Backbone as CSV, one residue per row, in Angstrom:
resi,resn,N_x,N_y,N_z,CA_x,CA_y,CA_z,C_x,C_y,C_z
1,UNK,12.512,-18.114,24.480,14.211,-18.546,23.987,14.473,-19.778,23.790
2,UNK,13.933,-20.235,25.153,13.857,-21.596,25.637,13.577,-22.003,24.577
3,UNK,12.399,-21.889,24.465,12.082,-22.755,23.141,12.494,-22.921,22.089
4,UNK,12.595,-21.659,21.278,13.144,-21.263,20.213,14.893,-22.420,20.330
5,UNK,15.552,-22.141,21.073,17.009,-23.038,21.215,16.867,-24.571,21.145
6,UNK,15.182,-25.539,21.854,15.147,-26.590,21.647,15.052,-27.234,20.072
7,UNK,13.913,-25.528,19.708,13.221,-26.356,18.513,14.758,-26.125,17.358
8,UNK,15.602,-25.490,17.730,15.853,-25.740,17.267,17.330,-27.054,17.382
9,UNK,17.581,-27.312,18.170,18.275,-27.967,18.326,18.128,-30.012,17.539
10,UNK,16.225,-29.238,17.222,15.583,-30.627,16.742,15.950,-30.251,14.923
11,UNK,16.389,-29.461,14.459,16.680,-29.271,13.713,18.022,-28.476,13.264
12,UNK,19.404,-29.904,13.028,20.297,-28.969,12.860,20.859,-28.107,11.760
13,UNK,20.258,-27.719,10.707,20.342,-27.285,9.712,20.414,-25.366,10.150
14,UNK,19.227,-25.630,10.653,18.544,-23.991,11.600,19.345,-24.554,13.102
15,UNK,20.060,-24.340,13.399,20.343,-24.393,15.096,21.614,-23.771,14.770
16,UNK,22.775,-24.227,13.144,23.826,-23.341,13.106,23.095,-22.305,12.746
17,UNK,22.082,-21.744,11.497,21.574,-21.211,11.581,21.536,-19.359,13.228
18,UNK,20.819,-19.638,13.288,20.781,-20.039,14.689,22.027,-19.291,15.547
19,UNK,22.632,-20.368,15.743,24.525,-19.753,16.501,25.025,-19.472,15.721
20,UNK,24.799,-18.871,14.245,25.388,-17.907,14.018,25.855,-16.752,13.958
21,UNK,24.502,-16.514,14.265,23.533,-15.477,15.338,22.675,-15.043,13.582
22,UNK,22.619,-15.634,12.814,21.715,-15.205,11.602,20.245,-14.507,11.856
23,UNK,20.117,-15.278,12.588,18.138,-16.411,13.345,18.040,-15.921,14.535
24,UNK,16.509,-14.825,14.722,16.646,-14.774,15.886,15.424,-15.430,16.866
25,UNK,14.625,-16.005,15.398,13.230,-16.593,15.368,13.266,-17.854,15.061
26,UNK,12.430,-19.013,14.849,12.333,-19.629,14.222,12.033,-19.687,12.341
27,UNK,10.821,-19.079,12.237,10.382,-18.048,11.295,11.196,-17.216,10.013
28,UNK,12.409,-16.550,10.824,13.551,-15.975,9.876,14.370,-17.391,9.473
29,UNK,15.063,-18.556,10.822,15.200,-19.374,10.449,14.990,-20.171,9.355
30,UNK,13.748,-20.713,8.987,13.006,-21.105,8.051,13.546,-20.328,6.734
31,UNK,13.005,-19.586,6.568,12.930,-18.600,5.145,14.292,-18.708,5.468
32,UNK,15.686,-18.805,5.791,16.914,-18.608,5.363,17.203,-19.829,5.019
33,UNK,16.424,-20.798,5.014,16.735,-22.269,4.549,15.779,-22.214,3.218
34,UNK,15.463,-21.970,2.573,14.567,-22.767,2.146,14.773,-21.448,1.324
35,UNK,15.347,-20.354,1.235,15.867,-19.510,1.170,17.154,-20.026,-0.528
36,UNK,17.519,-20.690,0.565,19.298,-21.440,-0.129,18.947,-22.416,-0.621
37,UNK,19.402,-22.588,-2.067,19.812,-23.430,-2.544,18.275,-23.344,-3.993
38,UNK,17.821,-22.270,-3.560,16.547,-21.983,-5.061,16.978,-20.804,-5.581
39,UNK,17.640,-19.934,-5.958,18.483,-19.045,-7.018,18.834,-20.071,-8.067
40,UNK,18.451,-19.693,-9.494,19.755,-20.818,-10.645,19.739,-19.524,-11.349
41,UNK,21.183,-19.776,-12.079,21.165,-18.883,-12.790,21.019,-18.784,-14.190
42,UNK,20.966,-17.356,-15.015,19.954,-17.590,-15.543,21.549,-17.291,-17.321
43,UNK,22.045,-18.365,-17.594,22.724,-18.746,-18.385,23.445,-17.823,-19.935
44,UNK,21.910,-17.438,-20.535,21.937,-16.234,-21.566,22.370,-15.184,-20.762
45,UNK,22.492,-15.308,-20.076,22.963,-14.206,-19.620,24.179,-13.803,-18.739
46,UNK,24.758,-14.387,-19.389,26.983,-14.663,-18.939,27.488,-13.800,-19.429
47,UNK,28.173,-13.246,-18.368,29.011,-12.485,-19.369,29.703,-12.623,-20.219
48,UNK,30.749,-12.135,-21.188,31.545,-11.841,-21.516,33.265,-13.658,-21.306
49,UNK,33.099,-13.117,-20.041,34.026,-14.646,-19.741,33.126,-16.033,-19.236
50,UNK,31.814,-15.702,-19.767,31.153,-16.705,-18.812,30.946,-16.939,-17.733
51,UNK,30.191,-15.641,-16.473,30.224,-15.480,-15.497,29.170,-15.580,-15.181
52,UNK,28.476,-16.186,-13.979,26.674,-15.368,-13.900,27.149,-13.870,-13.363
53,UNK,25.443,-13.348,-14.350,25.647,-12.511,-13.691,24.306,-11.715,-13.782
54,UNK,23.294,-12.481,-14.233,21.787,-12.686,-13.573,21.400,-14.168,-12.744
55,UNK,20.129,-14.193,-11.308,20.172,-14.918,-10.998,18.480,-15.858,-10.984
56,UNK,18.024,-16.109,-10.858,16.067,-16.026,-11.037,16.038,-16.997,-9.679
57,UNK,14.253,-16.918,-8.839,14.242,-17.436,-8.292,12.725,-17.383,-8.648
58,UNK,12.358,-18.739,-8.982,10.639,-18.517,-9.596,9.989,-18.573,-7.948
59,UNK,9.115,-18.275,-8.133,7.629,-17.833,-6.996,6.764,-18.735,-7.096
60,UNK,6.168,-18.955,-8.371,4.724,-19.317,-8.775,4.566,-19.468,-10.328
61,UNK,3.459,-19.692,-10.398,3.474,-19.708,-12.124,3.920,-18.878,-12.905
62,UNK,4.984,-18.648,-13.228,5.402,-17.777,-13.860,5.789,-16.728,-14.152
63,UNK,6.204,-16.436,-12.415,6.335,-15.304,-11.531,7.450,-15.725,-10.792
64,UNK,8.715,-14.981,-11.567,10.282,-14.861,-11.135,10.784,-13.783,-10.518
65,UNK,11.066,-13.943,-10.023,11.802,-12.546,-9.111,13.448,-12.893,-10.166
66,UNK,14.476,-11.689,-9.737,15.382,-11.688,-10.810,16.437,-11.124,-9.748
67,UNK,17.901,-11.107,-10.164,18.987,-10.452,-9.617,20.082,-9.998,-10.740
68,UNK,20.225,-9.084,-10.909,21.144,-8.828,-12.127,22.746,-8.323,-11.047
69,UNK,23.579,-8.741,-11.726,24.851,-8.441,-10.949,25.097,-7.034,-11.500
70,UNK,25.566,-6.079,-10.944,26.433,-4.423,-11.663,27.368,-5.218,-11.817
71,UNK,28.025,-3.996,-12.435,29.455,-3.693,-12.744,31.093,-3.393,-11.998
72,UNK,29.782,-2.486,-10.460,30.200,-1.500,-9.236,29.990,-3.359,-7.656
73,UNK,29.611,-4.316,-8.392,28.814,-5.496,-7.752,28.464,-5.444,-6.777
74,UNK,27.331,-4.037,-7.049,26.293,-4.207,-5.998,24.871,-4.982,-7.118
75,UNK,23.574,-5.007,-6.559,22.994,-6.326,-7.429,21.514,-5.611,-7.014
76,UNK,21.353,-5.775,-8.228,19.457,-5.032,-8.376,18.400,-6.023,-8.196
77,UNK,17.648,-5.841,-7.188,16.383,-7.239,-7.739,15.461,-6.433,-8.069
78,UNK,14.969,-7.172,-9.018,13.944,-6.565,-10.187,12.833,-7.438,-10.113
79,UNK,11.855,-7.175,-10.062,10.155,-7.822,-10.270,10.159,-8.076,-10.940
80,UNK,8.660,-9.193,-10.565,8.354,-10.361,-11.759,7.739,-9.094,-13.055
81,UNK,7.947,-8.592,-13.552,7.266,-7.343,-14.773,8.835,-7.361,-15.778
82,UNK,9.786,-8.142,-14.692,11.172,-7.879,-15.363,11.535,-6.699,-16.067
83,UNK,11.172,-6.003,-14.663,11.551,-4.038,-15.947,12.066,-3.290,-13.841
84,UNK,11.011,-3.397,-13.095,10.775,-2.552,-12.293,12.504,-3.522,-11.026
85,UNK,13.415,-2.602,-10.610,14.256,-2.308,-9.777,13.699,-2.696,-8.219
86,UNK,13.246,-3.435,-7.515,12.925,-3.215,-6.054,13.578,-2.222,-5.198
87,UNK,14.866,-2.746,-5.506,15.952,-3.094,-4.371,16.715,-3.005,-4.802
88,UNK,17.925,-2.228,-4.613,19.496,-2.590,-4.984,20.475,-2.473,-3.248
89,UNK,21.168,-3.655,-3.188,21.964,-4.368,-2.484,23.293,-4.553,-2.424
90,UNK,24.022,-4.424,-1.258,25.465,-4.144,-1.682,25.952,-5.715,-2.370
91,UNK,25.453,-7.101,-2.141,26.279,-7.516,-2.425,24.908,-8.902,-3.218
92,UNK,25.393,-10.594,-3.014,24.272,-11.187,-3.712,24.197,-11.586,-2.349
93,UNK,25.000,-11.712,-1.084,23.569,-12.528,-0.614,22.998,-11.511,0.332
94,UNK,23.701,-10.411,0.393,22.144,-9.309,0.905,20.821,-9.371,0.083
95,UNK,20.694,-9.370,-1.153,20.233,-9.180,-2.115,18.898,-10.320,-2.545
96,UNK,19.731,-11.815,-2.044,19.093,-12.841,-1.674,18.409,-12.628,-0.176
97,UNK,19.505,-12.491,0.403,18.212,-11.733,1.988,16.594,-10.998,2.077
98,UNK,17.508,-9.878,1.160,16.123,-9.121,1.206,14.396,-9.878,0.486
99,UNK,15.029,-10.596,-0.771,13.767,-11.301,-1.367,13.365,-11.529,-0.259
100,UNK,14.251,-12.382,0.536,13.801,-13.873,1.526,13.085,-13.176,2.547
101,UNK,12.773,-12.293,2.997,12.556,-11.477,4.160,11.847,-10.310,3.262
102,UNK,11.918,-10.039,2.273,10.410,-8.839,1.850,9.531,-9.135,0.962
103,UNK,10.483,-9.741,0.261,9.036,-10.743,-1.049,8.484,-12.023,-0.974
104,UNK,9.249,-13.302,-0.054,8.591,-14.257,0.126,7.705,-14.741,1.026
């Protein structure tokens, strides 16, 4: 734990993630930092009011994961084949976290 505290103090963003209790080791903190700001909105799928309903993350050459916001507030994590639902999460934040932990 002492080494992690030292490591995090060298990286302010990582330290803030650790301090807020969102990460218990350097790998988790780094993963959370990497997942930040990589998701983009697929505007072709916006709803009638212009609100985003599909997000995508490029993870390789021609390889993307998708997050689809459902009408009830839940979010489907969709595999690179664009059809297979890997997980349904309660909100967008938990879906992004699930992808970061389980697929990246």
